[in-house]
C-alpha positions as CSV (number, residue, x, y, z in Angstrom):
1,M,85.1,71.2,128.2
2,L,87.9,69.9,125.9
3,A,85.4,69.2,123.1
4,Q,84.1,72.8,123.2
5,K,87.7,74.1,122.7
6,K,88.2,71.8,119.7
7,I,84.9,72.9,118.2
8,R,85.8,76.6,118.7
9,R,89.2,76.1,117.1
10,S,87.7,74.2,114.1
11,N,85.4,77.1,113.3
12,I,88.4,79.3,112.3
13,S,87.7,79.9,108.6
14,T,91.1,80.6,107.1
15,T,94.5,79.1,107.3
16,R,97.8,81.0,106.9
17,Q,97.8,80.4,103.1
18,E,94.3,81.9,102.7
19,L,95.1,85.1,104.5
20,P,95.0,88.2,102.2
21,P,98.4,89.6,101.1
22,I,99.9,92.4,103.2
23,P,99.7,95.7,101.3
24,N,102.8,97.7,100.8
25,K,102.2,100.3,103.6
26,I,104.2,101.6,106.5
27,Y,101.4,101.7,109.1
28,F,98.2,99.7,109.6
29,T,95.3,100.4,112.0
30,I,94.0,97.7,114.3
31,G,91.0,97.3,112.0
32,E,93.2,96.7,109.0
33,I,95.3,94.1,111.0
34,S,92.1,92.5,112.1
35,K,91.1,91.9,108.5
36,L,94.6,90.9,107.3
37,C,94.9,88.3,110.1
38,D,91.3,87.2,110.3
39,L,91.1,88.1,114.0
40,E,88.9,90.3,116.1
41,A,90.3,93.6,117.4
42,H,89.8,92.6,121.0
43,V,92.0,89.5,120.4
44,L,94.8,91.7,119.1
45,R,94.5,94.0,122.2
46,Y,94.6,90.9,124.4
47,W,97.6,89.5,122.6
48,E,99.4,92.8,123.2
49,Q,99.2,92.1,126.9
50,E,100.3,88.5,126.5
51,F,103.1,88.8,124.1
52,A,105.9,91.3,124.9
53,Q,107.1,91.3,121.3
54,L,103.8,92.8,120.1
55,K,104.1,96.5,120.7
56,P,102.3,98.7,118.2
57,S,103.2,102.4,118.2
58,R,100.6,104.7,119.5
59,R,99.7,108.1,118.0
60,R,96.8,110.5,117.9
61,G,94.2,109.8,120.5
62,N,96.2,106.7,121.7
63,R,95.4,104.8,118.5
64,R,97.4,101.8,117.7
65,Y,99.5,101.7,114.5
66,Y,101.1,98.4,113.5
67,Q,104.1,98.1,111.1
68,R,104.7,95.2,108.7
69,K,106.9,93.3,111.1
70,E,104.1,93.3,113.6
71,V,101.6,92.1,111.0
72,L,104.0,89.2,110.4
73,L,104.3,88.6,114.1
74,V,100.5,88.5,114.6
75,R,100.2,86.0,111.7
76,H,102.9,83.9,113.3
77,I,101.2,84.0,116.7
78,R,97.9,83.2,115.0
79,S,99.5,80.2,113.4
80,L,101.0,79.0,116.6
81,L,97.7,79.2,118.5
82,Y,95.1,78.3,115.9
83,E,96.9,76.0,113.5
84,Q,99.6,74.4,115.5
85,G,97.6,74.2,118.7
86,F,100.0,75.9,121.1
87,T,98.6,77.5,124.3
88,I,99.5,81.1,124.9
89,E,102.3,80.1,127.3
90,G,103.6,77.6,124.7
91,A,103.4,80.2,122.0
92,R,105.4,82.6,124.2
93,I,108.1,80.0,124.7
94,Q,108.1,79.1,121.0
95,L,108.5,82.8,120.1
96,A,111.3,83.2,122.6
97,T,113.3,80.2,121.4
98,N,112.7,80.8,117.6
99,N,113.0,84.5,117.6
100,I,116.3,84.6,115.9
101,N,115.3,82.0,113.3
102,R,112.0,83.7,112.6
103,E,113.7,87.1,112.1
104,E,116.2,85.5,109.7
105,S,113.4,83.7,107.7
106,I,111.4,86.9,107.4
107,T,114.3,89.2,106.4
108,K,116.3,86.8,104.1
109,P,113.9,86.9,101.2
110,V,113.6,90.7,101.5
111,V,117.4,91.1,101.5
112,A,117.8,88.7,98.6
113,N,115.1,90.5,96.6
114,N,116.7,93.9,97.3
115,E,120.1,92.5,96.3
116,N,118.7,91.2,93.0
117,R,116.9,94.5,92.4
118,T,120.1,96.4,93.1
119,K,122.1,94.3,90.7
120,L,119.6,94.8,88.0
121,L,119.6,98.5,88.5
122,L,123.4,98.7,88.5
123,N,123.6,96.6,85.3
124,N,121.0,98.9,83.7
125,I,123.0,102.0,84.7
126,A,126.2,100.4,83.4
127,S,124.7,99.6,80.0
128,N,123.3,103.1,79.8
129,I,126.7,104.6,80.5
130,E,128.3,102.3,77.9
131,G,125.7,103.5,75.4
132,I,126.4,107.2,76.2
133,L,130.2,106.6,75.9
134,T,129.7,104.9,72.5
135,E,127.6,107.9,71.3
136,L,130.2,110.3,72.6
137,E,133.0,108.4,70.8
138,K,131.0,108.5,67.5
139,E,130.5,112.3,67.9
140,E,134.2,112.8,68.7
141,E,135.2,110.8,65.6
142,E,132.9,112.9,63.5
143,Y,134.1,116.1,65.0
144,V,137.8,115.2,64.7
145,G,137.3,113.8,61.3
146,A,135.6,116.9,60.0
């Protein structure tokens, strides 16, 4: 019985590094998540029952719509179960104890990237304003000098 479980786990074709990049979208269907995380849709539905943190919103016709944070959570759960060898109960405990650290590790790069982007935009705006002021000063000198 134990050998069968190891065989089944070794048949997983992709690791976390080989998963496709997550598109820049707000909502994803269960089929899209299935492809992005290399999982079957029934596995995702089962995990919704097992992991309280995984709660996709539901809309038209009771369809599931996942957000980016839930895609990251599914990938993390997948890693815990398939790559690190946790049981479902062990993965639940791991998620509960590392929830704060996981959220920080996910949001820190995004925040840093947004801060850098904001600084670049502000520097660009400042240089544009300086250019406009220089042009206005030139026009003022020409007007006053004439």
